[in-house]
N, C-alpha and C positions, 0 to 999 in steps of 0.2 A: 531893787530885791526881797523885796519884804512880800509879795502877791509872790513870787519862786520860793519858798522859806515854806510858807504858806501853803500849798499846791503838794513838797515833799512832808510833808504833814499830813496831807487830806491824802495823799497816797496808804491802801491798803494789803498787806501782805500777805499771800494764801496760802490753807497748809493744806496735806494730805496735796488729789491727786492730782491739782491742779499746780502744786506744786511744783512736786518731785519732776514737774512736763518742759522744769527752768533749768535741771542741775545741771542737767549734761553742757548748754550751753552758760551758764552761769561756772556752770570749775573754767572747760579752757576759756574765759574770757576773764576771770579772775587773776588767771595766770600771764594774762595779759603784764602784768603790775613789770613797772624797769625801777629797779633802785632811782636809789636820792641821785645819788653826785653824775649817775647819767642825766639825769629832769636838766639836773643847774647846769648841762653842757648843754645839752639841745636849745636850751635858754636863752646860753650866750652870743651861739649859732644869728641868731636876732631875732629870727621871727613874729610876728604881733599875735598870733595864738600860737606857741610853741611850750611845751608844755606836757604834762596827765590832765588831762576833762574829766570826771568823776559821771558820769554819765546813768543816770533813773531815766529806765524803763515803766509807762504807765499805761495796760489795757481797756485801750478801747468799744473793740473788736471783736470774739475767739475766745476761741477757750484755753487760756497763757493766766501766767500768774501775773502782777502789778509790782512793786516797790521796787526790782534786782536794781541794784548800781556797781553798776559795773565801767573800770577807767579802762579812757585811748591816752593816746600817743598820737600831738603835735610836729610835726618837723618841717617846718616850712610851708609848704603848700601839702604838703602831704603823711594824711589820715594814718595809721597803723598798730600794731599788736606787735609786742615782741613775742607772744608765742601762744603758744593751746588756742586752735582756731584761726582760722582766714581772720586778718580782716584788712580792707579793700577800704582805700576814700581821700578821698582832696578839699580842700577848702582857698576856695581864693583872694584876691585881698579884702571884698566887706563882704569876708565874714562866709557869705555865700556856705557850706559843706555839703560833699554827700556819701553815702558808707555804703559798703558791702558786706556783711559777718556769713559767715554759713563756720559750722562744726556742725561735724559727719550727718546727719538726713537734716535739719536743722537748719533755712537757710533765711537768713532777715534783710530787706535795703530802705535805710535811712533821710534825713533830707532834713536842714534850715536854716540857721543862722546863729555864726556866732559871739561875738560881743570882749569886751576884754574880757570876762573873766567869769560871765554866763551865755549859754545858750539856749536856744530850743528847739526844734521839730517833730518833723513826724515818723512812720514809720509803718511798716507793713513784711510781713512776711509768714511762713510755714512753718512755720515749731509744731513739734517729734509730729507734725500729721494733722496737725489743724492751721485750719489761712485765721493772724489775727491780726490788729491792728490796732494805732494804738501813739501814745508821746516820746517826746520824751525833752525833758533839763538833761543841762549840762553845768558844770564849775571849771574853772580850774582852780587846779590843789596848785 
């Protein structure tokens, strides 16, 4: 867990043109948050990875910004968004996760693994016309 916190601390948030490229994606995904009551109801349903996960993206290749934090919902084997863009995906019993996100012309997909309260993996996509890829880290709220 300490290593995860160090990695998040090292992410640089860029300003200017590169940051503006992520604004439509970020705005739509930020709208995906659900109320605390809905989150509690999902957790009572009993999936091992159920709940709200805060995902931090880092770009390692391409002209896309890093350091953005976005919430996703997991309910049973489904990964989804509550609104503002299309998020679809799945997580299996051993924590392997695959997700597709689209907002306007921007599209990305990723995969990795979730554990009890954290996860990590890689992503790739086309964000505002630029081909980018990188890593992601997640913590369950």
